[in-house]
Backbone as JSON, one array per atom type, in Angstrom:
{
  "sequence": "XXXXXXXXXXXXXXXXXXXXXXXXXXXXXXXXXXXXXXXXXXXXXXXXXXXXXXXXXXXXXXXXXXXXXXXXXXXXXXXXXXX",
  "N": [[-42.66, -4.75, 19.27], [-44.78, -1.99, 18.82], [-47.65, -1.33, 20.83], [-49.46, 0.64, 20.82], [-49.94, 3.95, 19.47], [-49.17, 7.45, 19.63], [-49.24, 11.07, 19.9], [-46.45, 13.19, 20.21], [-45.76, 16.25, 21.62], [-44.18, 19.49, 20.98], [-42.85, 19.99, 23.33], [-42.19, 17.58, 24.3], [-44.16, 16.18, 25.6], [-46.57, 13.6, 25.86], [-49.51, 13.28, 24.05], [-52.26, 12.09, 25.12], [-54.91, 11.92, 24.27], [-54.84, 11.34, 21.65], [-54.18, 8.68, 21.32], [-53.93, 5.6, 19.61], [-54.3, 2.5, 17.76], [-52.62, 2.35, 15.54], [-50.27, 4.14, 13.42], [-51.6, 5.37, 11.32], [-54.24, 5.54, 12.27], [-53.89, 7.36, 14.36], [-53.17, 9.59, 12.86], [-55.59, 9.93, 11.48], [-57.23, 10.67, 13.6], [-56.05, 13.12, 14.24], [-56.6, 14.63, 11.97], [-59.3, 14.64, 11.92], [-62.72, 14.42, 10.81], [-62.4, 14.84, 8.13], [-61.48, 12.94, 6.4], [-62.47, 9.88, 5.0], [-62.76, 6.85, 6.65], [-63.09, 4.28, 5.49], [-62.34, 4.69, 2.78], [-59.68, 5.28, 3.19], [-58.69, 2.77, 3.76], [-58.89, 1.42, 1.32], [-57.85, 2.92, -0.81], [-54.89, 3.9, -2.19], [-54.06, 6.34, -3.26], [-55.71, 8.12, -1.96], [-54.81, 7.77, 0.65], [-52.28, 8.9, 0.32], [-52.89, 11.61, 0.02], [-53.97, 12.14, 2.58], [-51.64, 11.59, 4.08], [-49.97, 13.66, 3.19], [-51.35, 15.99, 4.08], [-51.31, 15.43, 6.82], [-48.56, 15.45, 7.36], [-48.02, 18.18, 6.95], [-49.54, 19.34, 9.05], [-48.31, 18.2, 11.32], [-45.69, 19.21, 11.07], [-46.16, 21.98, 11.23], [-47.08, 22.27, 13.88], [-44.95, 21.22, 15.19], [-44.93, 18.54, 16.05], [-44.8, 14.96, 16.67], [-45.6, 11.66, 15.59], [-45.51, 8.97, 17.66], [-44.44, 5.73, 18.86], [-45.98, 3.93, 21.55], [-44.63, 2.05, 24.02], [-45.33, -1.13, 25.51], [-44.41, -1.3, 28.12], [-44.02, 1.39, 28.84], [-46.66, 2.45, 28.72], [-47.84, 0.99, 30.76], [-46.47, 1.91, 32.99], [-47.28, 4.56, 32.89], [-50.03, 4.33, 33.33], [-49.98, 3.37, 35.95], [-48.9, 5.58, 37.25], [-50.91, 7.47, 36.85], [-53.02, 6.26, 38.2], [-52.13, 6.33, 40.84], [-52.26, 8.98, 41.42]],
  "CA": [[-43.66, -4.12, 18.41], [-45.62, -1.07, 19.6], [-49.04, -1.72, 21.03], [-50.26, 1.83, 20.53], [-49.22, 5.12, 18.99], [-49.75, 8.72, 20.05], [-48.54, 12.26, 19.43], [-45.57, 13.86, 21.17], [-45.74, 17.66, 21.25], [-42.86, 20.12, 20.89], [-42.23, 19.99, 24.66], [-41.91, 16.2, 24.66], [-45.31, 15.62, 26.3], [-47.41, 12.71, 25.07], [-50.91, 13.73, 24.0], [-52.96, 10.81, 25.25], [-56.21, 11.89, 23.59], [-54.61, 10.87, 20.28], [-53.72, 7.29, 21.34], [-54.64, 4.7, 18.71], [-53.6, 1.26, 17.49], [-51.67, 2.46, 14.43], [-49.9, 5.51, 13.03], [-52.65, 5.91, 10.45], [-55.39, 5.88, 13.11], [-53.54, 8.61, 15.05], [-53.3, 10.62, 11.84], [-57.02, 10.15, 11.22], [-57.74, 11.44, 14.75], [-55.54, 14.49, 14.13], [-57.23, 15.33, 10.86], [-60.74, 14.69, 12.12], [-63.63, 13.72, 9.91], [-62.2, 15.23, 6.73], [-61.13, 11.77, 5.6], [-63.32, 8.72, 5.19], [-61.96, 5.71, 7.13], [-63.15, 3.19, 4.51], [-61.51, 5.04, 1.61], [-58.27, 5.16, 3.59], [-58.33, 1.35, 3.69], [-58.92, 0.86, -0.03], [-57.28, 3.77, -1.85], [-53.54, 4.38, -1.89], [-53.96, 7.77, -3.59], [-56.41, 8.82, -0.88], [-53.87, 7.75, 1.77], [-51.22, 9.86, 0.02], [-53.42, 12.94, 0.32], [-54.0, 12.22, 4.03], [-50.26, 11.67, 4.57], [-49.47, 15.01, 2.89], [-51.99, 16.91, 5.03], [-50.82, 15.1, 8.15], [-47.18, 15.95, 7.44], [-48.1, 19.64, 7.12], [-50.03, 19.65, 10.4], [-47.28, 17.83, 12.29], [-44.58, 20.15, 10.95], [-46.6, 23.28, 11.71], [-47.19, 22.22, 15.34], [-43.72, 20.62, 15.69], [-45.34, 17.33, 16.73], [-44.4, 13.7, 16.07], [-46.36, 10.47, 15.96], [-44.52, 8.08, 18.27], [-45.0, 4.5, 19.44], [-46.01, 3.73, 23.0], [-44.29, 0.66, 24.32], [-46.2, -1.75, 26.51], [-43.86, -0.95, 29.42], [-44.27, 2.8, 29.11], [-48.07, 2.7, 29.01], [-48.14, 0.4, 32.06], [-45.95, 2.86, 33.98], [-48.12, 5.76, 32.83], [-51.29, 4.01, 33.99], [-49.7, 3.28, 37.38], [-48.72, 6.95, 37.73], [-52.23, 8.12, 36.84], [-53.82, 5.6, 39.24], [-51.68, 6.73, 42.16], [-52.51, 10.43, 41.61]],
  "C": [[-44.55, -3.22, 19.28], [-47.05, -1.57, 19.69], [-49.96, -0.56, 20.65], [-49.33, 2.95, 20.08], [-49.92, 6.36, 19.53], [-48.94, 9.86, 19.47], [-47.69, 12.81, 20.56], [-45.47, 15.31, 20.71], [-44.31, 18.21, 21.28], [-42.12, 20.17, 22.22], [-41.89, 18.57, 25.12], [-43.03, 15.51, 25.42], [-46.11, 14.72, 25.35], [-48.86, 13.16, 25.18], [-51.8, 12.49, 23.96], [-54.33, 10.78, 24.58], [-56.07, 11.5, 22.12], [-54.13, 9.43, 20.22], [-54.6, 6.44, 20.43], [-53.75, 3.49, 18.43], [-52.6, 1.3, 16.36], [-51.37, 3.93, 14.16], [-51.03, 6.15, 12.22], [-53.88, 6.32, 11.26], [-55.13, 7.18, 13.89], [-53.68, 9.77, 14.07], [-54.75, 10.95, 11.54], [-57.64, 10.95, 12.35], [-57.29, 12.9, 14.66], [-56.28, 15.29, 13.07], [-58.75, 15.38, 10.98], [-61.52, 13.97, 11.05], [-63.46, 14.13, 8.45], [-61.93, 14.04, 5.82], [-61.99, 10.57, 5.99], [-62.46, 7.49, 5.53], [-61.96, 4.55, 6.12], [-62.26, 3.49, 3.31], [-60.03, 4.98, 1.94], [-57.79, 3.72, 3.52], [-58.14, 0.87, 2.25], [-58.19, 1.67, -1.09], [-55.9, 4.33, -1.46], [-53.39, 5.87, -2.22], [-54.64, 8.62, -2.52], [-55.52, 8.88, 0.36], [-52.73, 8.74, 1.56], [-51.65, 11.28, 0.34], [-53.48, 13.14, 1.84], [-52.58, 12.38, 4.58], [-49.66, 13.05, 4.34], [-50.04, 16.04, 3.86], [-51.47, 16.69, 6.45], [-49.4, 15.62, 8.35], [-47.18, 17.46, 7.67], [-48.54, 20.03, 8.53], [-48.96, 19.36, 11.45], [-46.1, 18.81, 12.25], [-44.95, 21.52, 11.51], [-46.63, 23.34, 13.24], [-45.91, 21.7, 16.0], [-44.04, 19.4, 16.57], [-44.78, 16.12, 16.0], [-45.39, 12.62, 16.48], [-45.33, 9.45, 16.43], [-45.2, 6.83, 18.81], [-44.99, 4.55, 20.96], [-45.65, 2.28, 23.24], [-45.22, 0.15, 25.41], [-45.73, -1.34, 27.9], [-44.17, 0.49, 29.79], [-45.73, 3.04, 29.46], [-48.46, 2.09, 30.35], [-47.65, 1.33, 33.17], [-46.82, 4.08, 34.04], [-49.44, 5.5, 33.55], [-51.1, 3.93, 35.5], [-49.55, 4.67, 37.98], [-50.05, 7.67, 37.82], [-53.09, 7.55, 37.97], [-53.43, 6.08, 40.64], [-51.93, 8.21, 42.45], [-53.85, 10.71, 42.22]]
}
């Protein structure tokens, strides 16, 4: 099970400033403050609107929301620490 999610750009680079605990949280970060976090929890129709906007943004930029495995993030942290 993924521990975190992030965005992979069209070049295959992981965009670490979008790391979050779920796909929906990553989407909320991408879309900014246009969507209320509480309403996303309680309203399925509100989530559908967010998902539609998110799909458009991801397609336009040729990005994907991808899971980060525990192993990958540990390797990434080790690489950053040694730099």
